C-alpha positions in Angstrom: 177.4 84.1 121.3 175.1 83.7 124.3 177.5 85.1 126.8 178.0 88.2 124.8 174.3 88.7 124.3 173.8 88.3 128.1 176.5 90.8 128.7 174.8 93.4 126.5 171.8 93.3 128.9 174.1 94.5 131.6 175.6 97.3 129.5 175.5 99.9 132.2 176.7 97.5 134.9 179.3 95.0 133.7 181.1 93.4 130.8 180.9 89.7 131.1 184.1 88.9 129.1 186.4 89.7 132.1 184.8 86.8 133.9 186.4 84.5 131.3 189.8 86.2 131.3 190.2 87.7 134.8 188.2 88.3 138.0 185.4 90.9 138.0 186.3 94.4 138.9 183.7 96.0 141.2 184.7 99.5 140.0 183.6 99.1 136.4 183.3 102.4 134.5 180.0 101.3 133.1 178.7 100.9 136.7 179.8 104.3 138.0 176.2 105.5 138.4 175.0 102.4 140.1 175.1 101.7 143.8 177.7 99.2 145.0 174.9 96.8 146.1 173.3 96.9 142.6 176.7 96.2 141.0 177.4 93.3 143.3 174.0 91.9 142.5 174.6 92.1 138.8 178.0 90.6 139.1 176.8 87.6 141.0 173.9 87.1 138.6 176.3 87.2 135.6 178.6 84.7 137.4 175.8 82.3 138.0 174.6 82.6 134.4 178.1 81.9 133.1 178.7 78.9 135.4 175.2 77.4 134.9 175.9 77.4 131.2 179.0 75.3 131.7 177.5 72.7 134.1 177.2 69.2 132.8 174.0 68.4 134.6 174.2 65.2 136.6 170.4 64.6 136.8 168.6 67.0 134.4 169.5 68.8 131.3 171.7 67.8 128.4 172.0 64.1 129.5 168.2 63.6 129.7 167.6 65.8 126.6 170.0 63.6 124.6 168.0 60.5 125.6 164.6 62.1 125.2 165.1 64.8 122.4 161.4 65.6 122.4 161.5 66.5 126.1 162.5 70.2 126.6 163.5 70.8 130.2 164.3 74.1 131.7 167.8 74.8 133.1 166.9 75.1 136.7 168.8 77.5 139.1 167.8 77.5 142.7 168.5 80.4 145.1 168.5 79.6 148.8 167.9 82.8 150.7 169.0 85.9 148.7 165.5 87.1 147.7 167.0 90.1 145.8 169.3 87.9 143.8 166.4 85.5 143.0 164.3 88.4 141.7 167.1 89.8 139.7 168.0 86.5 138.1 164.4 85.7 137.3 164.0 89.0 135.5 167.3 89.0 133.6 167.2 85.4 132.5 163.5 85.1 131.5 164.3 85.4 127.8 167.7 83.6 127.7 168.2 80.1 126.2 171.2 77.8 126.5 171.3 74.7 124.3 167.6 75.1 123.5 166.7 75.3 127.2 165.1 78.2 129.0 166.0 79.1 132.5 163.8 78.3 135.5 164.7 80.3 138.6 163.4 78.8 141.9 163.6 80.3 145.4 163.8 78.5 148.7 164.2 80.1 152.1 166.3 77.1 153.3 168.0 73.9 152.1 164.8 72.1 151.2 166.0 68.9 149.5 162.7 68.4 147.7 163.0 71.8 146.1 166.7 71.5 145.2 166.3 68.2 143.3 166.7 68.9 139.6 168.6 72.1 140.0 171.7 72.2 137.9 173.0 75.0 140.1 172.1 76.1 143.6 173.2 79.5 145.1 173.3 79.6 148.9 173.3 83.0 150.6 175.4 82.5 153.7 175.7 86.1 154.6 172.2 87.6 155.0 170.6 88.2 158.4 168.1 85.5 157.6 170.7 83.1 156.0 170.0 79.5 156.5 172.6 77.2 157.9 174.9 75.6 155.3 175.6 72.6 157.6 173.6 70.3 155.4 175.5 71.0 152.2 177.7 67.9 152.5 174.6 65.7 152.8 172.9 66.9 149.6 174.2 63.9 147.6 173.0 61.5 150.4 169.5 63.0 149.9 169.6 62.3 146.1 170.4 65.9 145.2 173.1 66.5 142.6 173.6 70.2 142.1 176.5 72.5 141.8 176.5 74.6 145.0 177.8 78.2 144.7 177.6 80.5 147.7 179.0 83.0 150.2 180.1 83.0 153.8 183.5 82.2 155.3 182.6 78.6 156.0 180.9 77.8 152.7 183.6 75.4 151.4 184.3 73.7 154.7 180.6 72.9 155.0 180.6 71.1 151.7 180.0 73.9 149.3 181.6 73.7 145.8 182.2 77.3 144.6 182.7 80.2 147.1 182.5 83.8 146.0 184.5 86.5 147.7 185.9 90.0 147.2 189.6 90.9 147.4 191.4 93.9 146.0 188.1 95.2 144.8 187.5 92.2 142.6 184.8 89.5 142.7 186.7 86.1 142.8 185.9 82.5 143.5 187.6 79.4 144.9 186.5 75.8 144.5 186.2 72.6 146.5 187.2 70.1 143.8 186.7 67.1 146.0 183.0 68.1 146.6 182.5 68.7 142.9 183.9 65.3 142.0 181.9 63.5 144.7 178.7 65.0 143.2 179.9 63.7 139.8 179.5 67.2 138.3 181.8 68.0 135.4 183.0 71.5 134.8 185.4 72.7 132.1 189.0 72.8 133.3 189.3 76.2 131.7 186.8 77.6 134.1 188.1 75.8 137.2 191.6 77.2 136.4 190.2 80.7 137.0 189.6 79.9 140.7 192.0 81.3 143.2 192.5 81.1 146.9 192.4 84.4 148.8 195.8 86.1 149.2 197.1 88.1 152.1 195.0 91.2 151.6 191.7 91.7 153.4 189.0 89.3 152.2 185.2 89.9 152.2 183.3 86.6 152.1 180.0 88.4 151.7 179.9 90.0 148.2 
């Protein structure tokens, strides 16, 4: 199973299965020797891998591949900001294949619509010192960009983002904007969407 093989590459950092059954714990035994920043980086990378493997691409990917079977397209993940995450993803996914498609990891310093076209998933870092504004997220579809947006920052969902990562009770969790996902005509398995949860009363960190 691809998810299990990917998890093995993170043997000292994470076990991917908890993502499917429960939110990620940041205090994993396998990560005790790693810095918190490194653990968070690995957890976000694993989350993006898992989600990208579930995306029913609206523009590229399985739909085009089914029409043109001889055309092998890469599964494109775009990272806006987040240079460290981009580097980590590019290294970890360079040998992974999902449905016969290799991963192509693309970096953009800001929401450049010309770069984001064709990305099945776009991660937007809304927390770094050089973070670009997420104010244009809701206009992606108007610009002909159909991509699942995953990101950080307290206002990520209200600005049109689709999946927001956050930490609560020492766990990496996510919540979703179903309306934004439906408007972009992106289909995700209900089993995965059901894992989403709104933050509770405990302190929330929107910058994992």
